[in-house]
FIVEXKE-485893 format. One record per residue: chain; x, y, z of N, C-alpha, C, O, CB in turn; residue in three letters; residue number from 1. Coordinates in steps of 0.1 Angstrom, whole numbers, plus 5000, padded with zeros to 4 digits. Glycine has a CB too. Example, Ala and Ser with C-alpha at 12.3 -4.5 7.8 and 13.67 -1.06 7.14 Angstrom:
<atoms>
+-------+------+------+------+-------+-------+-------+------+------+------+------+------+------+-------+-------+-------+------+-----+
! kette ! n_c1 ! n_c2 ! n_c3 ! ca_c1 ! ca_c2 ! ca_c3 ! c_c1 ! c_c2 ! c_c3 ! o_c1 ! o_c2 ! o_c3 ! cb_c1 ! cb_c2 ! cb_c3 ! rest !  nr !
+-------+------+------+------+-------+-------+-------+------+------+------+------+------+------+-------+-------+-------+------+-----+
!     A ! 5132 ! 4943 ! 5078 !  5123 !  4955 !  5078 ! 5132 ! 4967 ! 5078 ! 5142 ! 4967 ! 5085 !  5113 !  4955 !  5090 !  ALA !   1 !
!     A ! 5128 ! 4978 ! 5071 !  5137 !  4989 !  5071 ! 5129 ! 5000 ! 5079 ! 5134 ! 5011 ! 5080 !  5141 !  4994 !  5057 !  SER !   2 !
+-------+------+------+------+-------+-------+-------+------+------+------+------+------+------+-------+-------+-------+------+-----+
</atoms>
This chain:
<atoms>
+-------+------+------+------+-------+-------+-------+------+------+------+------+------+------+-------+-------+-------+------+-----+
! kette ! n_c1 ! n_c2 ! n_c3 ! ca_c1 ! ca_c2 ! ca_c3 ! c_c1 ! c_c2 ! c_c3 ! o_c1 ! o_c2 ! o_c3 ! cb_c1 ! cb_c2 ! cb_c3 ! rest !  nr !
+-------+------+------+------+-------+-------+-------+------+------+------+------+------+------+-------+-------+-------+------+-----+
!     A ! 4928 ! 4925 ! 5144 !  4931 !  4933 !  5132 ! 4945 ! 4938 ! 5132 ! 4951 ! 4943 ! 5142 !  4921 !  4946 !  5132 !  UNK !   1 !
!     A ! 4952 ! 4937 ! 5121 !  4965 !  4941 !  5119 ! 4966 ! 4955 ! 5115 ! 4957 ! 4960 ! 5108 !  4973 !  4932 !  5109 !  UNK !   2 !
!     A ! 4977 ! 4962 ! 5119 !  4978 !  4976 !  5116 ! 4990 ! 4978 ! 5107 ! 4999 ! 4970 ! 5106 !  4979 !  4985 !  5128 !  UNK !   3 !
!     A ! 4990 ! 4990 ! 5100 !  5002 !  4993 !  5091 ! 5014 ! 4995 ! 5099 ! 5014 ! 5001 ! 5110 !  4999 !  5006 !  5083 !  UNK !   4 !
!     A ! 5025 ! 4989 ! 5094 !  5038 !  4991 !  5101 ! 5048 ! 4996 ! 5090 ! 5051 ! 4990 ! 5080 !  5043 !  4977 !  5106 !  UNK !   5 !
!     A ! 5053 ! 5008 ! 5093 !  5062 !  5015 !  5084 ! 5075 ! 5006 ! 5081 ! 5080 ! 5007 ! 5070 !  5067 !  5028 !  5090 !  UNK !   6 !
!     A ! 5079 ! 4998 ! 5090 !  5091 !  4990 !  5088 ! 5089 ! 4979 ! 5077 ! 5099 ! 4974 ! 5072 !  5096 !  4984 !  5101 !  UNK !   7 !
!     A ! 5076 ! 4976 ! 5074 !  5073 !  4966 !  5064 ! 5071 ! 4972 ! 5050 ! 5067 ! 4965 ! 5041 !  5061 !  4959 !  5068 !  UNK !   8 !
!     A ! 5073 ! 4985 ! 5048 !  5071 !  4993 !  5036 ! 5084 ! 4997 ! 5030 ! 5093 ! 5002 ! 5038 !  5061 !  5005 !  5038 !  UNK !   9 !
!     A ! 5086 ! 4996 ! 5017 !  5099 !  5001 !  5011 ! 5096 ! 5005 ! 4997 ! 5086 ! 5001 ! 4991 !  5109 !  4991 !  5012 !  UNK !  10 !
!     A ! 5105 ! 5013 ! 4991 !  5105 !  5017 !  4977 ! 5110 ! 5006 ! 4968 ! 5122 ! 5001 ! 4970 !  5112 !  5030 !  4975 !  UNK !  11 !
!     A ! 5102 ! 5001 ! 4959 !  5107 !  4991 !  4949 ! 5112 ! 4998 ! 4937 ! 5122 ! 4993 ! 4931 !  5096 !  4982 !  4945 !  UNK !  12 !
!     A ! 5106 ! 5010 ! 4933 !  5110 !  5016 !  4920 ! 5105 ! 5031 ! 4921 ! 5094 ! 5033 ! 4926 !  5105 !  5009 !  4908 !  UNK !  13 !
!     A ! 5113 ! 5040 ! 4915 !  5108 !  5053 !  4913 ! 5112 ! 5058 ! 4899 ! 5123 ! 5056 ! 4895 !  5115 !  5063 !  4923 !  UNK !  14 !
!     A ! 5102 ! 5063 ! 4892 !  5104 !  5067 !  4878 ! 5094 ! 5077 ! 4873 ! 5082 ! 5075 ! 4876 !  5104 !  5054 !  4868 !  UNK !  15 !
!     A ! 5098 ! 5087 ! 4867 !  5089 !  5097 !  4861 ! 5079 ! 5103 ! 4871 ! 5067 ! 5106 ! 4867 !  5082 !  5091 !  4849 !  UNK !  16 !
!     A ! 5083 ! 5105 ! 4883 !  5074 !  5111 !  4893 ! 5065 ! 5102 ! 4901 ! 5057 ! 5106 ! 4909 !  5066 !  5121 !  4887 !  UNK !  17 !
!     A ! 5065 ! 5089 ! 4898 !  5057 !  5079 !  4905 ! 5065 ! 5069 ! 4912 ! 5076 ! 5066 ! 4907 !  5047 !  5072 !  4895 !  UNK !  18 !
!     A ! 5060 ! 5064 ! 4923 !  5068 !  5054 !  4931 ! 5060 ! 5041 ! 4931 ! 5048 ! 5041 ! 4932 !  5070 !  5059 !  4945 !  UNK !  19 !
!     A ! 5067 ! 5030 ! 4930 !  5062 !  5017 !  4932 ! 5067 ! 5012 ! 4946 ! 5079 ! 5011 ! 4948 !  5066 !  5006 !  4921 !  UNK !  20 !
!     A ! 5058 ! 5010 ! 4955 !  5061 !  5006 !  4968 ! 5060 ! 4991 ! 4970 ! 5052 ! 4985 ! 4963 !  5053 !  5013 !  4979 !  UNK !  21 !
!     A ! 5067 ! 4985 ! 4980 !  5065 !  4971 !  4984 ! 5061 ! 4971 ! 4998 ! 5067 ! 4978 ! 5007 !  5078 !  4963 !  4981 !  UNK !  22 !
!     A ! 5050 ! 4963 ! 5001 !  5046 !  4962 !  5015 ! 5045 ! 4947 ! 5018 ! 5038 ! 4939 ! 5011 !  5032 !  4969 !  5017 !  UNK !  23 !
!     A ! 5051 ! 4943 ! 5029 !  5051 !  4929 !  5034 ! 5039 ! 4928 ! 5044 ! 5040 ! 4934 ! 5055 !  5064 !  4925 !  5041 !  UNK !  24 !
!     A ! 5028 ! 4922 ! 5040 !  5016 !  4922 !  5048 ! 5017 ! 4915 ! 5062 ! 5010 ! 4918 ! 5071 !  5005 !  4916 !  5041 !  UNK !  25 !
!     A ! 5026 ! 4905 ! 5063 !  5029 !  4898 !  5076 ! 5017 ! 4896 ! 5085 ! 5016 ! 4902 ! 5096 !  5039 !  4906 !  5084 !  UNK !  26 !
!     A ! 5008 ! 4888 ! 5080 !  4996 !  4885 !  5088 ! 4984 ! 4893 ! 5086 ! 4973 ! 4889 ! 5091 !  5000 !  4885 !  5102 !  UNK !  27 !
!     A ! 4985 ! 4905 ! 5080 !  4973 !  4913 !  5077 ! 4965 ! 4906 ! 5066 ! 4971 ! 4901 ! 5056 !  4978 !  4928 !  5073 !  UNK !  28 !
!     A ! 4952 ! 4907 ! 5067 !  4944 !  4901 !  5056 ! 4943 ! 4910 ! 5044 ! 4946 ! 4922 ! 5045 !  4930 !  4898 !  5062 !  UNK !  29 !
!     A ! 4938 ! 4904 ! 5033 !  4936 !  4912 !  5021 ! 4926 ! 4924 ! 5024 ! 4929 ! 4935 ! 5020 !  4930 !  4903 !  5010 !  UNK !  30 !
!     A ! 4916 ! 4921 ! 5031 !  4906 !  4931 !  5034 ! 4912 ! 4943 ! 5042 ! 4908 ! 4954 ! 5041 !  4894 !  4925 !  5042 !  UNK !  31 !
!     A ! 4921 ! 4939 ! 5052 !  4927 !  4949 !  5060 ! 4936 ! 4959 ! 5051 ! 4935 ! 4971 ! 5052 !  4935 !  4943 !  5071 !  UNK !  32 !
!     A ! 4945 ! 4953 ! 5043 !  4955 !  4961 !  5036 ! 4948 ! 4969 ! 5024 ! 4954 ! 4978 ! 5019 !  4966 !  4952 !  5030 !  UNK !  33 !
!     A ! 4936 ! 4965 ! 5020 !  4930 !  4972 !  5009 ! 4919 ! 4981 ! 5015 ! 4912 ! 4988 ! 5007 !  4924 !  4962 !  4999 !  UNK !  34 !
!     A ! 4917 ! 4982 ! 5028 !  4907 !  4991 !  5033 ! 4912 ! 5006 ! 5033 ! 4924 ! 5008 ! 5034 !  4904 !  4987 !  5048 !  UNK !  35 !
!     A ! 4902 ! 5015 ! 5032 !  4905 !  5029 !  5032 ! 4912 ! 5032 ! 5045 ! 4907 ! 5029 ! 5056 !  4892 !  5038 !  5030 !  UNK !  36 !
!     A ! 4923 ! 5039 ! 5044 !  4930 !  5044 !  5056 ! 4941 ! 5035 ! 5061 ! 4948 ! 5039 ! 5070 !  4920 !  5046 !  5067 !  UNK !  37 !
!     A ! 4942 ! 5023 ! 5056 !  4952 !  5013 !  5061 ! 4966 ! 5020 ! 5060 ! 4975 ! 5018 ! 5069 !  4952 !  5000 !  5054 !  UNK !  38 !
!     A ! 4969 ! 5027 ! 5049 !  4982 !  5032 !  5046 ! 4983 ! 5047 ! 5051 ! 4991 ! 5055 ! 5046 !  4985 !  5032 !  5031 !  UNK !  39 !
!     A ! 4974 ! 5051 ! 5060 !  4975 !  5065 !  5065 ! 4989 ! 5069 ! 5071 ! 4992 ! 5080 ! 5071 !  4964 !  5067 !  5075 !  UNK !  40 !
!     A ! 4996 ! 5059 ! 5076 !  5009 !  5061 !  5081 ! 5019 ! 5066 ! 5071 ! 5030 ! 5070 ! 5074 !  5014 !  5049 !  5088 !  UNK !  41 !
!     A ! 5015 ! 5065 ! 5058 !  5024 !  5069 !  5047 ! 5018 ! 5081 ! 5040 ! 5023 ! 5085 ! 5029 !  5026 !  5058 !  5037 !  UNK !  42 !
!     A ! 5008 ! 5088 ! 5046 !  5001 !  5098 !  5038 ! 5010 ! 5110 ! 5034 ! 5006 ! 5117 ! 5024 !  4990 !  5104 !  5047 !  UNK !  43 !
!     A ! 5021 ! 5112 ! 5041 !  5030 !  5122 !  5037 ! 5040 ! 5118 ! 5026 ! 5048 ! 5126 ! 5021 !  5038 !  5127 !  5049 !  UNK !  44 !
!     A ! 5040 ! 5105 ! 5023 !  5050 !  5100 !  5013 ! 5044 ! 5095 ! 5001 ! 5050 ! 5095 ! 4990 !  5057 !  5089 !  5020 !  UNK !  45 !
!     A ! 5031 ! 5090 ! 5001 !  5025 !  5084 !  4989 ! 5017 ! 5095 ! 4982 ! 5011 ! 5104 ! 4988 !  5017 !  5072 !  4992 !  UNK !  46 !
!     A ! 5015 ! 5093 ! 4969 !  5007 !  5103 !  4962 ! 4998 ! 5095 ! 4952 ! 5001 ! 5084 ! 4949 !  5016 !  5113 !  4954 !  UNK !  47 !
!     A ! 4988 ! 5102 ! 4947 !  4978 !  5096 !  4938 ! 4986 ! 5091 ! 4925 ! 4994 ! 5098 ! 4920 !  4967 !  5106 !  4933 !  UNK !  48 !
!     A ! 4984 ! 5078 ! 4922 !  4990 !  5072 !  4910 ! 5002 ! 5063 ! 4914 ! 5006 ! 5055 ! 4906 !  4996 !  5083 !  4901 !  UNK !  49 !
!     A ! 5006 ! 5064 ! 4927 !  5016 !  5055 !  4932 ! 5010 ! 5041 ! 4932 ! 4998 ! 5039 ! 4934 !  5022 !  5059 !  4945 !  UNK !  50 !
!     A ! 5019 ! 5031 ! 4930 !  5015 !  5017 !  4931 ! 5021 ! 5010 ! 4943 ! 5033 ! 5012 ! 4946 !  5019 !  5009 !  4918 !  UNK !  51 !
!     A ! 5013 ! 5002 ! 4950 !  5018 !  4994 !  4961 ! 5016 ! 4979 ! 4958 ! 5005 ! 4975 ! 4956 !  5010 !  4998 !  4975 !  UNK !  52 !
!     A ! 5028 ! 4972 ! 4958 !  5027 !  4958 !  4957 ! 5027 ! 4952 ! 4971 ! 5035 ! 4955 ! 4980 !  5040 !  4952 !  4949 !  UNK !  53 !
!     A ! 5017 ! 4944 ! 4974 !  5015 !  4938 !  4987 ! 5018 ! 4923 ! 4987 ! 5011 ! 4916 ! 4979 !  5001 !  4941 !  4993 !  UNK !  54 !
!     A ! 5027 ! 4919 ! 4995 !  5031 !  4905 !  4995 ! 5024 ! 4898 ! 5007 ! 5025 ! 4903 ! 5019 !  5046 !  4903 !  4996 !  UNK !  55 !
!     A ! 5017 ! 4888 ! 5004 !  5010 !  4880 !  5015 ! 5018 ! 4867 ! 5017 ! 5016 ! 4858 ! 5009 !  4995 !  4877 !  5011 !  UNK !  56 !
!     A ! 5027 ! 4867 ! 5026 !  5036 !  4856 !  5027 ! 5029 ! 4843 ! 5031 ! 5034 ! 4832 ! 5027 !  5047 !  4859 !  5038 !  UNK !  57 !
!     A ! 5018 ! 4844 ! 5038 !  5011 !  4832 !  5043 ! 5005 ! 4825 ! 5031 ! 5005 ! 4812 ! 5031 !  5000 !  4836 !  5053 !  UNK !  58 !
!     A ! 5001 ! 4832 ! 5021 !  4994 !  4826 !  5009 ! 5003 ! 4825 ! 4997 ! 5000 ! 4818 ! 4988 !  4981 !  4834 !  5006 !  UNK !  59 !
!     A ! 5014 ! 4833 ! 4997 !  5022 !  4833 !  4985 ! 5017 ! 4842 ! 4974 ! 5023 ! 4842 ! 4963 !  5024 !  4820 !  4980 !  UNK !  60 !
!     A ! 5007 ! 4850 ! 4977 !  5001 !  4859 !  4966 ! 5006 ! 4873 ! 4968 ! 5010 ! 4877 ! 4978 !  4985 !  4859 !  4968 !  UNK !  61 !
!     A ! 5006 ! 4880 ! 4956 !  5010 !  4894 !  4956 ! 4998 ! 4902 ! 4950 ! 4992 ! 4898 ! 4940 !  5022 !  4897 !  4948 !  UNK !  62 !
!     A ! 4994 ! 4912 ! 4957 !  4983 !  4921 !  4953 ! 4989 ! 4934 ! 4949 ! 4998 ! 4939 ! 4956 !  4972 !  4922 !  4964 !  UNK !  63 !
!     A ! 4984 ! 4940 ! 4938 !  4988 !  4953 !  4934 ! 4977 ! 4963 ! 4935 ! 4966 ! 4960 ! 4930 !  4994 !  4953 !  4920 !  UNK !  64 !
!     A ! 4979 ! 4974 ! 4942 !  4969 !  4984 !  4944 ! 4975 ! 4998 ! 4940 ! 4987 ! 4999 ! 4940 !  4963 !  4985 !  4958 !  UNK !  65 !
!     A ! 4966 ! 5007 ! 4937 !  4971 !  5021 !  4933 ! 4965 ! 5031 ! 4943 ! 4954 ! 5029 ! 4948 !  4967 !  5024 !  4919 !  UNK !  66 !
!     A ! 4972 ! 5041 ! 4946 !  4967 !  5052 !  4955 ! 4957 ! 5060 ! 4946 ! 4961 ! 5066 ! 4937 !  4979 !  5061 !  4961 !  UNK !  67 !
!     A ! 4945 ! 5059 ! 4951 !  4934 !  5065 !  4943 ! 4931 ! 5080 ! 4948 ! 4927 ! 5089 ! 4941 !  4921 !  5057 !  4945 !  UNK !  68 !
!     A ! 4933 ! 5082 ! 4961 !  4930 !  5095 !  4967 ! 4939 ! 5096 ! 4980 ! 4941 ! 5087 ! 4987 !  4915 !  5097 !  4971 !  UNK !  69 !
!     A ! 4945 ! 5108 ! 4982 !  4953 !  5111 !  4994 ! 4950 ! 5125 ! 4997 ! 4956 ! 5135 ! 4991 !  4968 !  5108 !  4992 !  UNK !  70 !
!     A ! 4940 ! 5127 ! 5006 !  4936 !  5141 !  5010 ! 4944 ! 5146 ! 5022 ! 4939 ! 5155 ! 5029 !  4921 !  5142 !  5012 !  UNK !  71 !
!     A ! 4955 ! 5139 ! 5026 !  4963 !  5142 !  5037 ! 4956 ! 5138 ! 5050 ! 4962 ! 5141 ! 5061 !  4967 !  5157 !  5038 !  UNK !  72 !
!     A ! 4945 ! 5132 ! 5049 !  4938 !  5126 !  5061 ! 4937 ! 5111 ! 5059 ! 4941 ! 5103 ! 5068 !  4924 !  5133 !  5063 !  UNK !  73 !
!     A ! 4932 ! 5107 ! 5048 !  4930 !  5093 !  5045 ! 4936 ! 5089 ! 5031 ! 4935 ! 5097 ! 5022 !  4915 !  5089 !  5045 !  UNK !  74 !
!     A ! 4944 ! 5078 ! 5031 !  4949 !  5073 !  5019 ! 4939 ! 5062 ! 5014 ! 4937 ! 5052 ! 5022 !  4964 !  5067 !  5021 !  UNK !  75 !
!     A ! 4934 ! 5064 ! 5002 !  4924 !  5055 !  4997 ! 4930 ! 5048 ! 4985 ! 4936 ! 5055 ! 4976 !  4910 !  5062 !  4993 !  UNK !  76 !
!     A ! 4929 ! 5035 ! 4985 !  4935 !  5027 !  4974 ! 4925 ! 5020 ! 4966 ! 4913 ! 5018 ! 4970 !  4946 !  5017 !  4979 !  UNK !  77 !
!     A ! 4929 ! 5015 ! 4954 !  4920 !  5007 !  4945 ! 4928 ! 4996 ! 4940 ! 4940 ! 4998 ! 4936 !  4913 !  5016 !  4934 !  UNK !  78 !
!     A ! 4923 ! 4984 ! 4939 !  4930 !  4972 !  4933 ! 4932 ! 4975 ! 4918 ! 4923 ! 4979 ! 4911 !  4922 !  4959 !  4935 !  UNK !  79 !
!     A ! 4944 ! 4971 ! 4914 !  4947 !  4972 !  4899 ! 4942 ! 4959 ! 4893 ! 4943 ! 4948 ! 4898 !  4962 !  4974 !  4897 !  UNK !  80 !
!     A ! 4937 ! 4960 ! 4881 !  4932 !  4948 !  4874 ! 4943 ! 4941 ! 4867 ! 4940 ! 4931 ! 4860 !  4921 !  4952 !  4864 !  UNK !  81 !
+-------+------+------+------+-------+-------+-------+------+------+------+------+------+------+-------+-------+-------+------+-----+
</atoms>
C-alpha cells in the first residue's frame, strides 16, 4: 500500500478562496488515493470544496476529486463527475 507523500503535492491554482491541488500518485492505486484519510497529511491545508487533480503516471490518466469533509482528523474526498 502506498502512502501520501507531501513532496508529491502542489498548488495548481488558487482563486476566490478555493485551491486546486495537483498530486503525483507515483505508484499509488486509484483506490488508495481516493480512500478516506489518504490526504490526512494535508488536513491543515485543504478545505471543503478544494479540488485535487491526481496524475497516475503509470496509466496516463488524471482523476479529479473534491474535498468533501475535513474534520481535522480525516480528509474525505469524492470523485468529481
